N, C-alpha and C positions, 0 to 999 in steps of 0.2 A: 504494500500500500504506500502511496506517495506520502512524503513528509513535506510539510509546508516550508516555503523559503524562510530562512532566518538570517539575520545579520549577526556576525560574530567576528572573532579574530581573523579567520581566514577570508572574510568578506561575506558575500551573500551566498548561502549554500542551500541546497535542496536535494531530495532523493526521489527517484522514480523507479518503479518496478519495470522490468523489461517490457511487459505488455503496455504499460503507460507510455514508455518511450516510443514504442512502435506506433501507438495511436497518435501521439503528437507528431511523429515523423510523417505519418500519412496525412494528417491534417495540414501540416506545413506544406507538403508536396502538392496537395490539392489546391491550396490557395495560390501557391507559386504558379501552377499551371493556369489558373484563372487570370493571373496578372501578367504573365509573360506575353509581350505583344507579338502579333503575327509578323513573321519576316516577310518583307515586301520585295519583290523584284524591282529593280531599277530605282530603289530608294536613294534619295540624295544623301551621300555619306556625310556631308557637312551638316545637314539638318539633323541627321541621326546623332552625330558627334556632339552637337550643342543641345540636344534634347528636344528638338522641334518635331512635331508630328502633325503635319498639315492635313492628314487623312483622319485624324482622331474624330470620333463621334461619341455621343453619349451611349454608354453600354445599354444593351437591351436586357441583360440579366440583372435582376433586382439586387442580387448579392454583390455583383461587381459594381453596380451603381452606388451601392452603400460604401464600398471601398474607395471609389473614385467619383464622389458626388459633384453635382454642379455647384459652382461657387455663388451664383446669383439666382435665386429662385424665380424672380420676375423678369429676368433678362436672358433669354435663351441664346441670343447672338453673342453677348458679352461672355457668357459661360462657355460657349463653344470656342471662342477665341482664346480664352484663358486655358481651356483644356488642351488646345493645340500647342500652346506654349509651355505647358507644365506637366502634362500627363505622363509623358515618357519618363521624365526624371522621378516623378512620384512612384510610378510602377517599379522602376529600378531600385529605388530606395526601399520600398516595401519588400521586394523580392530579396534584396540584400539582407534585410533584417531577418526574414524567414530562413534564409540559408545559413546565416550566422547562428541563429538559435538552434537549427537542426544539427550543426556541428557538435554542440555540447551534448547531444543525445547518446553519444557513444560511451559515456561514463555512467557508472552507477550513481555517484555523487556529483551533483552539479556544483561547481565553484565559479561564481560569476564575478567578473570585473565590473566596474560601473558601466563600461561600454557594452559588455555582454548583457547586463541587466536591462539596458535600454533596448537592445535588440529583442530580447525575450519579451519585454513588455509590449513592444510594437507588434511582434509576431502573434502573441496571444490575443491582443486586441483585435487584430485583423481576422483571426480565426473566429473569435466570438462574434464579430460583426456579420460574417458569412453565416454562421450557425443561427444567429438571431433572425436573420432574414429568411433562412430556410424554415425556421420555426414560426415565422410570421409574428414575431414579438413587436408590438406597436406601442404598448404602454405598460404601466406598472402592473396592471391586472394580468396581462399576458405573461409578463415576467414571473409574477407570483405563481401562476398556474404551472409554468415550466419548472420553477424551483421546488414544486411539490414532488416531482419525480426524483427520488433519492436511492431507490433500490434497484441494482442492476439485474436482479432476478426477475423483476417485473417488466423488463423491456420486451414488449410483445410485438412492436412494429417499428418502422423507421423513425417515426416521430418521437416515440418514447426513448429510443436509443439516442437520437440527436439531443433530446432534452438532457439526458444523463451526461453526454459529452459536453454540452454547453455548461452544465453545472460544474463539471470537473474543471474545465478551462477557466471558468469564472473564479472558482476557489483558488486555483493555482495563480491566476493573475492577481487576485486580491492579496494573497500571501506575499507575492513578489513586490507589489507596490508598497505594502507595509514594511517589508525589509528594506526597500529602497529609501523610504522615508526615515526609517530608523537609522540608516547609514548616514543621513544628513545631520542627525542630532550631534551637538558638541559632546565630545568625550569628557567624562568627569574624572 
């Protein structure tokens, strides 16, 4: 069973069972595959180098739209222009955090540097956003309903399994954020 992240002499540490590490690896890989942009033939290499994507469009997948939202709700044209200028680098940043977090999954005990902790926090947040969208969590009542699912033996369908995974990643992220906050407190 996983042990919550804690801050101590070694830094931020946590423990995951092999099955939990494989679950997280799979989740990280799934989100990476959502975020990795399609390779285009005849793409302008300079535009790619500086992060421009003049072909960018608002994603049709709701979960991907949650990861890459429009910046202006009431101005579709300005949002599209902003997306074209920034989406590639945002995708690359998110993929980088997910891959960096996945590297730590090869060890039984996780020992995170401050940079590792930021990558893990970003990766877990992105996984949770995708899961929340798949579970159709829109408000506190929806979240409360999902949080009622706590027993793995009761996972009868995809939705109940996703709810358990969402709760696990939520718990893991909460313990990580608490450890990160604790690491910022002055030592006595």
